[in-house]
C-alpha positions as CSV (number, residue, x, y, z in Angstrom):
1,M,33.5,14.4,21.8
2,A,34.8,17.3,19.7
3,A,34.3,15.3,16.5
4,E,30.8,14.5,17.6
5,G,30.1,18.2,18.2
6,R,31.4,19.0,14.7
7,S,29.2,16.4,13.2
8,V,26.0,18.0,14.5
9,P,25.9,20.8,11.8
10,L,26.6,18.3,9.1
11,R,23.7,16.1,10.3
12,L,21.4,19.1,10.4
13,L,22.5,20.0,6.9
14,A,21.8,16.4,5.8
15,A,18.3,16.7,7.3
16,A,17.7,20.0,5.5
17,V,18.8,18.3,2.2
18,V,16.4,15.4,2.8
19,A,13.5,17.8,3.6
20,L,14.3,19.8,0.4
21,F,14.4,16.7,-1.7
22,A,11.1,15.5,-0.2
23,G,9.5,18.9,-1.0
24,A,10.8,18.7,-4.6
25,A,9.6,15.1,-5.0
26,S,6.2,16.1,-3.6
27,L,5.8,18.8,-6.2
28,C,6.7,16.4,-9.0
29,L,5.1,13.1,-8.1
30,G,1.4,12.1,-8.1
31,A,-1.3,10.9,-10.4
32,V,0.3,13.2,-13.0
33,T,4.1,13.4,-13.0
34,V,5.6,16.8,-13.5
35,G,9.2,16.7,-14.8
36,P,12.0,18.7,-13.1
37,E,12.3,21.0,-16.1
38,A,8.6,21.9,-16.0
39,L,8.8,22.4,-12.2
40,V,11.7,24.9,-12.5
41,R,10.1,26.7,-15.4
42,V,6.8,27.2,-13.6
43,L,8.5,28.2,-10.3
44,L,10.5,30.8,-12.2
45,G,7.3,32.3,-13.7
46,G,7.2,30.7,-17.1
47,G,4.5,28.5,-18.7
48,R,1.8,29.7,-16.3
49,D,-1.0,28.8,-18.8
50,S,0.0,25.1,-19.0
51,A,-1.7,22.2,-17.3
52,A,1.5,21.5,-15.4
53,A,1.4,25.0,-14.0
54,G,-2.2,24.6,-12.8
55,I,-1.4,21.3,-11.1
56,L,1.7,22.7,-9.4
57,L,0.4,26.1,-8.3
58,F,-3.1,25.1,-7.1
59,V,-2.7,21.5,-6.0
60,R,0.9,20.5,-5.4
61,L,2.3,23.7,-3.9
62,P,-0.3,24.2,-1.2
63,R,-0.1,20.5,-0.3
64,T,3.7,20.4,-0.2
65,L,3.9,23.6,1.8
66,G,1.3,22.2,4.2
67,C,3.2,18.9,4.6
68,L,6.5,20.7,5.4
69,L,4.9,23.1,7.8
70,A,2.7,20.6,9.6
71,G,5.5,18.1,9.9
72,A,7.9,20.7,11.3
73,A,5.2,22.0,13.7
74,L,4.1,18.6,15.1
75,A,7.6,17.3,15.5
76,T,8.9,20.4,17.3
77,S,5.8,20.4,19.5
78,G,6.5,16.8,20.5
79,A,10.2,17.6,21.2
80,I,9.1,20.5,23.5
81,I,6.4,18.5,25.3
82,Q,8.8,15.5,25.9
83,T,11.5,17.9,27.2
84,V,9.2,19.9,29.5
85,M,7.3,16.9,30.9
86,A,10.5,14.8,31.0
87,N,8.5,12.0,29.4
88,P,9.6,10.2,26.2
89,L,6.1,8.8,25.7
90,A,4.6,12.3,25.5
91,A,3.5,13.6,22.1
92,P,0.7,15.9,20.8
93,N,-1.5,13.0,19.7
94,I,-0.6,10.7,22.6
95,I,-1.6,13.2,25.4
96,G,-4.7,14.5,23.5
97,V,-3.4,17.9,22.3
98,N,-4.5,17.2,18.7
99,S,-8.0,16.2,19.8
100,G,-8.4,19.4,21.9
101,A,-7.3,21.5,18.9
102,G,-9.7,19.5,16.6
103,F,-12.7,20.1,18.9
104,F,-12.2,23.8,19.0
105,V,-11.7,23.9,15.2
106,A,-15.0,22.1,14.8
107,A,-16.7,24.4,17.3
108,C,-15.3,27.4,15.4
109,G,-16.7,26.0,12.1
110,A,-20.1,25.4,13.7
111,L,-20.5,28.8,15.4
112,L,-18.9,31.2,12.9
113,P,-19.5,32.0,9.2
114,A,-17.3,29.9,6.9
115,G,-14.9,32.6,5.8
116,L,-14.3,33.9,9.4
117,A,-14.0,30.3,10.7
118,V,-11.1,29.6,8.2
119,K,-9.2,32.7,9.4
120,L,-9.8,32.1,13.1
121,S,-9.2,28.3,13.0
122,P,-5.5,28.6,14.0
123,L,-6.5,30.6,17.1
124,A,-9.3,28.2,17.9
125,A,-6.9,25.3,17.5
126,F,-4.3,26.9,19.8
127,I,-7.0,27.5,22.5
128,G,-8.1,23.9,22.4
129,A,-4.5,22.5,22.3
130,F,-3.3,24.8,25.2
131,A,-6.3,24.0,27.3
132,C,-5.7,20.2,26.8
133,V,-2.0,20.4,27.6
134,M,-2.6,22.4,30.7
135,V,-5.2,19.9,31.9
136,V,-2.9,16.9,31.3
137,L,0.0,18.7,33.0
138,L,-2.2,19.4,36.1
139,I,-3.4,15.8,36.2
140,A,0.2,14.5,35.9
141,E,1.4,16.8,38.7
142,R,-1.5,15.8,41.0
143,A,-1.3,12.1,40.3
144,G,2.5,11.9,40.2
145,S,5.2,12.0,37.6
146,S,4.6,8.5,36.4
147,R,4.9,8.2,32.6
148,I,2.0,5.8,32.3
149,V,-0.3,8.2,34.3
150,L,0.5,10.9,31.7
151,V,-0.4,8.6,28.8
152,L,-3.6,7.4,30.4
153,A,-4.6,11.0,31.3
154,G,-4.0,11.9,27.6
155,V,-6.1,9.0,26.4
156,A,-9.0,10.0,28.6
157,I,-8.7,13.7,27.6
158,S,-8.4,12.7,23.9
159,G,-11.5,10.5,24.1
160,M,-13.5,13.4,25.8
161,F,-12.5,15.9,23.1
162,G,-13.0,13.4,20.3
163,A,-16.6,12.8,21.6
164,G,-17.1,16.5,21.7
165,T,-16.0,16.8,18.0
166,D,-18.3,14.0,17.0
167,T,-21.2,15.8,18.8
168,V,-20.5,19.1,17.0
169,V,-20.3,17.4,13.6
170,T,-23.5,15.4,14.3
171,L,-25.4,18.6,15.2
172,F,-23.7,20.8,12.6
173,P,-22.8,18.6,9.7
174,D,-21.2,21.5,7.8
175,A,-18.9,22.5,10.6
176,L,-16.0,20.6,9.2
177,T,-15.8,20.0,5.4
178,G,-14.3,16.6,4.7
179,Y,-14.7,15.4,8.4
180,S,-13.4,11.9,7.6
181,D,-10.2,13.3,6.2
182,F,-9.9,15.7,9.1
183,R,-10.2,13.0,11.7
184,I,-7.8,10.7,10.0
185,G,-5.5,13.5,9.0
186,G,-4.7,14.5,5.4
187,L,-3.7,17.3,3.1
188,A,-5.2,16.2,-0.2
189,N,-7.6,19.2,-0.4
190,V,-5.6,21.8,1.5
191,T,-5.5,25.3,0.0
192,M,-3.2,28.3,0.4
193,E,-6.0,30.2,2.1
194,A,-6.1,27.5,4.9
195,V,-2.3,27.2,5.1
196,A,-1.3,30.9,5.1
197,P,-2.7,32.0,8.5
198,A,-1.2,28.9,10.2
199,M,2.2,29.4,8.4
200,W,2.9,32.6,10.3
201,V,2.0,31.1,13.6
202,I,4.3,28.1,13.0
203,L,7.2,30.2,11.8
204,F,6.9,32.6,14.8
205,C,6.7,29.7,17.3
206,L,9.6,27.9,15.8
207,G,11.7,31.1,16.2
208,A,10.5,31.6,19.8
209,A,11.3,27.9,20.6
210,L,14.9,28.4,19.3
211,L,15.2,31.6,21.5
212,L,14.1,29.6,24.5
213,S,16.4,26.7,23.9
214,N,18.8,27.6,26.7
215,E,15.9,27.7,29.2
216,L,14.7,24.3,27.9
217,D,18.2,22.9,28.6
218,I,18.0,24.2,32.1
219,L,14.5,22.6,32.6
220,T,16.0,19.2,31.8
221,L,18.2,19.5,34.9
222,G,15.2,19.2,37.2
223,S,12.9,21.7,38.9
224,D,15.1,22.2,42.0
225,T,18.3,22.7,40.0
226,A,16.5,25.0,37.5
227,Q,15.0,27.0,40.4
228,S,18.4,27.4,42.0
229,L,19.8,28.7,38.8
230,G,17.2,31.5,38.8
231,L,14.8,30.1,36.3
232,S,11.1,30.6,37.0
233,V,10.1,27.0,36.4
234,G,6.3,27.3,36.5
235,R,6.3,30.3,34.1
236,M,8.7,28.7,31.8
237,R,6.8,25.5,31.6
238,V,3.6,27.4,30.8
239,A,5.4,29.5,28.2
240,T,7.1,26.6,26.4
241,L,4.0,24.4,26.5
242,A,2.0,27.3,25.1
243,L,4.5,27.3,22.1
244,A,4.0,23.5,21.8
245,A,0.2,23.9,21.8
246,A,0.4,26.7,19.2
247,L,2.5,24.6,16.9
248,A,0.3,21.6,17.2
249,G,-2.9,23.6,17.0
250,A,-1.8,25.5,13.9
251,A,-0.9,22.2,12.1
252,V,-4.2,20.6,13.1
253,S,-6.1,23.6,11.8
254,F,-5.4,22.7,8.2
255,S,-4.0,19.1,8.2
256,G,-6.4,17.4,10.6
257,L,-5.6,15.0,13.5
258,L,-2.3,13.7,12.2
259,G,-0.6,11.4,14.7
260,F,2.8,10.1,15.7
261,V,5.0,12.7,13.9
262,G,5.6,14.3,17.3
263,L,6.5,11.0,18.8
264,I,8.7,9.4,16.2
265,V,10.9,12.3,15.0
266,P,12.2,13.7,18.4
267,H,13.4,10.1,19.3
268,M,15.1,9.7,16.0
269,V,16.7,13.2,16.3
270,R,18.0,12.5,19.8
271,R,19.7,9.3,18.6
272,L,21.3,11.0,15.6
273,I,22.0,14.6,16.9
274,G,21.7,14.6,20.7
275,S,19.5,16.2,23.3
276,E,20.8,19.7,23.3
277,S,17.7,21.8,22.8
278,R,18.7,24.0,20.0
279,S,19.9,21.1,17.8
280,L,16.9,19.1,18.9
281,I,14.4,21.8,17.8
282,L,16.1,22.3,14.5
283,G,16.5,18.6,13.8
284,S,12.9,17.9,14.8
285,A,11.6,20.6,12.5
286,L,13.6,19.4,9.5
287,G,13.0,15.7,10.3
288,G,9.2,16.3,10.8
289,A,8.9,18.2,7.6
290,A,10.8,15.4,5.7
291,L,8.9,12.5,7.3
292,L,5.4,13.9,6.8
293,T,6.2,14.9,3.2
294,L,7.6,11.5,2.4
295,C,4.6,9.7,4.0
296,D,2.3,11.9,1.9
297,I,4.1,10.9,-1.3
298,A,3.8,7.3,-0.3
299,A,0.0,7.8,0.4
300,R,-0.4,9.1,-3.2
301,L,1.6,6.4,-4.9
302,I,1.0,3.1,-3.0
303,F,-2.4,2.5,-4.5
304,A,-2.2,5.0,-7.4
305,P,-4.5,6.3,-9.0
306,F,-6.3,6.0,-5.6
307,E,-4.9,7.9,-2.6
308,L,-4.8,7.1,1.1
309,P,-5.0,9.9,3.6
310,V,-1.5,10.4,5.0
311,G,-2.8,9.8,8.5
312,I,-3.3,6.1,7.7
313,V,0.3,5.8,6.5
314,L,1.5,7.5,9.7
315,S,-0.5,5.2,11.8
316,F,1.0,2.1,10.1
317,V,4.5,3.6,10.8
318,G,3.8,5.1,14.2
319,S,1.8,2.4,16.0
320,P,4.6,-0.2,15.9
321,F,7.1,2.5,17.0
322,F,5.0,3.3,20.0
323,L,4.6,-0.3,21.0
324,W,8.4,-0.8,20.5
325,L,9.0,2.3,22.8
326,L,6.7,0.8,25.5
327,I,8.5,-2.6,25.3
328,R,11.9,-0.9,25.4
329,K,10.9,1.0,28.6
330,R,9.5,-2.2,30.2
331,G,12.5,-2.5,32.5
332,R,12.3,1.1,33.7
333,Q,9.8,2.7,36.0
334,L,6.6,3.7,34.2
């Protein structure tokens, strides 16, 4: 047991190395390959007038930063939601959190001037994501704690918000630029102006989630036990789900409706690192950043010089995983 405990920091370090490698590869690989020497030179401030510098600073850097941040945010959001709801099938895209965030981003783009809408899109996404997760939690509590009830409620809520987004875009075609990419999920055209506001939200929420890791561990003991230990279960659930909604909403605001990161990564991390909340959050953030970045690289290279939206690659990976998870749970109560 002690050896396993000592291996956790090493595994987290390995995850950090993989995420760092994925980020460096994302900066170098694409329709135009940028060598490591040119990458280091540009990042250190040299050769800023070269074509490689233009590609790195204005195309690859925002895209790579967006992949790392969105992956970390969605995976951590999924880990928190699964822990709080005690449901391994829960994830931001499964229970409709992403769709709620997407609807409010579309509404923000339709009702506000373009410049203001970009700045306020993380806030709008948070409101939509939080509203959705609260509705799903209420339905699950009223209908029982069945895992399948939560999933079906999420599907219904997701469909409702998806129809709302389609309605907004139909009535206001300019509400979302690149609506197809937004709905599928992709970072091909992301800019630093879109990533920067969401970045601070994601970093703050990741820090807050780590600070609340002990409370998350207590929640896993069950409501009655947590209450007997002095934890305000209702308030803590709302607070932690608000963090999960803010993380998912901030990611959706610039990356679109990416799916399955918040489902796949927490399960992988629990198998490799364990269920202790602090390690789970750190591992999910690093694993999510690595997974989304590697999938984005694959989306660029599989049919080069043509690109797939990264959401398509994630769906090819995530859909079989979700089906496997359902089959694996077939002998347990749903």
